[in-house]
Each structure stands twice: as C-alpha cells, then as structure tokens.
N, C-alpha and C positions, 0 to 999 in steps of 0.2 A: 147675530152680535152676542158677543162672548159677554158683557154686561146684559144680564136679566131686565132689563129696565121695563119692557114691555109686563112684567110680571110685578114689579115693584111700584107700578104707576098709579094701584088702588090700594098701596098700602096708606095708612091713615096720617094725616096731618104731623098728628102726636108722636108717631110711631117714627116717621121719617126724621121731624126733628130731635127725638132722644138717638135717633143712630148717629147722625150727624155730631149732635152734642159729644157722643162716644168716642165715635173717631177723630173727633177733636182733642181729647183727653188723652190720647195715645201719645207715646214720644215720637218725636218725627225720624224718619230713616231716609238715609240717603242710597237712592237706586237708582240711578240713570235707566230711564224707559228711552227705547229706540223704537220708533214708530217706522212699519214696514209693510202696510197695507198692502195686499193683492188688488191685482189688477181689478177682479169681479170686486173687493170691496169700494176700489173707486167708483166704477161705474153703479155700482148699487146704492150709493151714496150722492151718485150725481144725478141717479134717476128715481129713488122711492124710500132710501131709508132717510126718514125724517122724525123727530121725536112727537110725541102725542100731545094733544092741548092739554094744557095744565088743568088739572080738576082740583076740588076740594073734596078730600077721603075722609070718611071717619069709620074708625073700627066697630062691631058689632058689641054690645055686651061683653065682657072677660066672664065665660063659665064654659062649663063642658057642656057645648051644645054643638049640633052640626052647622051650626050659622057661623058660631066663632072659630070651629075648628077648619070651616073651608076658607076665611081670612086668613089664618094662619099658612095653612098649608099650600094656598095658592099664592099670597102676596107678600109672606114675612118670613116661613122659615123655606121655602121656595122648594116643597115638595114635588110640586107640580112641573116644576122646570126640567128637571131629570127623569120622573117616572112619566113622560106623556111624551108618544110618539111623533117624529119629525119627519116633515117630507118637504120637496120640491127646492128648486135653486135657492132660495133663504132658509131653508130648515125651519120652516114655521110649523110649531107646534100643533098636532092635531087635535083640538078642543073639544071634536065629536069622541074622541077615543084618550079623555082626561083620564092618569093616571093606569092607564093599561102596561105600561112599560114599554122598553125599547131594545129589540132585537139586532137593531145595528144602530148604536148610537153614534155621534159625532165623534170627528178625527178628534184623540186626547181623551176620551172615555176610557178607563181601562177596565171598567165592568159594566153590564146589560142592566141597566135599573129595572129592577123588577116590577109586576104587575101587582099594583095596589086596590083593584078594584074589589070588589066581594065575590068574585065567579071562586066557586068550591074546587076547580079543577087547577085553575092556571094564578089564581090572584091569592087574596088573604081570606077568602070567604069561610074558611073553616076554622080561622083564628079567632079567639076570643079577646077581648078588652085585656083582659091579663094577660095574654100572650102577646099582644101587643105591645103593653109598655113594657113588658118583659124583653122583648128583642130591643127596643130603643135605650132601655136602660142599659143592657148587658153586650148588645152585639149581636148575640144568639139568637136565632129563629127557634120556633116551637120544634124543628125537627134536629137542630142540634147544629145544624148549618151554623157559619160565623159572616155575618155580614162583611161583605168587600170594605176594607177601611177606607177608598174614596166616598162611602156612604157618611156622611158625618154623624153618624150616630152618637158619637162623644157628646158632639157640641149640642146635638137633641136632646141627648141625657139630660141636660140641665132644666130642659123645660118641667113646667109643674106637672105634676100629676093632671090637675083639669084639663090645661092644655093639651099634653099626650090623648088624655080623653075626648077631648073636644077634636083633636085630629081624626082620633080613630072614628067618633060618631060620624064625621063628616063624610070619610071613606064608606063607612056603611049604606051611606046613602046613594052613592054610586049605583047605574047601570054597572050589572057584572058584566066584564066583557072576557071573552074567552081569548086568550093572546099568551101563549107558553113563550117565556124569555128564556132561552137557553143560561146558564150560570159558566162565566167562566173561571179557569183555575187562576188560584191568587198567586 
C-alpha cells in the first residue's frame, strides 16, 4: 500500500486527532484523483488487504528517551517505513531487519534509504548524538555527503532537539545489522 497505514495504526489517538485537525485547517485544493488500480491490487484487495481492527493507542511520555524515540521513528515520523527492507509480493516490511536500509527499494524511490542500525561498518554506529542531530538539521552527513532530497530531513529538522535525541537513543538500542546500502547519484 502507498499509504503507510500499518505504521500509523499505533499512533496515539491524540496525535491522530491533532493530525486530522491540522489537515482540516489547510485550504482546500482542487485536484482530480484518477483511480487506476492494477490487476494485482484488485486481487489483493479482494483476498487479503484489510484494515487492522481499531485500537486505542497512547504515546509514551514526551522525553528524550528510547521509548519515545521508538514511537516517533516508527509511528509518527515514519523513519521505519522507508529505512526497513521489504520483500514478497506484498512488499511487506521485514521487521526482523528494522531500520537496516534498503538496497532495492520499491519503484518510485529515487534513493536507497540508509542503514540506521548501530552497525559500525554499514550503519550509524560511529555517529555521535551530535552527528545525528547535525545531519538532520543540515542535511549533511558527518562525512560531508548530502542526504538525498527525497529524505524529508527539512521537515524532520523542525523537530525539537529532545525529539531527535529520543530517535537517536532508540536507534542505538537496535541490533546492529550489517547491510551495505549503495548510494545512488543525485
């Protein structure tokens, strides 16, 4: 699915309502949306694509903790959606390799999302908290290379330092996964 509803499913009720209020505050835009689902989407919808049952979710306390960082990275900022490898006919995220990056992303991705696990050789294991914050704030990695514009670092740069610290601290709790993700030319 293009809409990452499975990741949003566990967003807190308060954050989901706040998002809806924000979207409703925007001026309307006229845009004809043409539906042209593929044969495989129609088959999937008929056989197995179903919404998950509704749940009441709450966010952990807002603080620079790994627990809050997991909530942000997985359910709000959607870092997990792009940085987790996918596989199979349904292009399902491989949650056993959460944040390991994608060497073969879905069609339409103009870049290969990087490995964000704390692996020293292929991930961000050598990055300090300061390196992480600086990268998100400026769009430039510690080695001087630029993040691909597809990465929403400009939007994420508006997070508070504590929110970004929380994400970094959560990423440091992950199992390091060796996964060399080649960068594509911009």
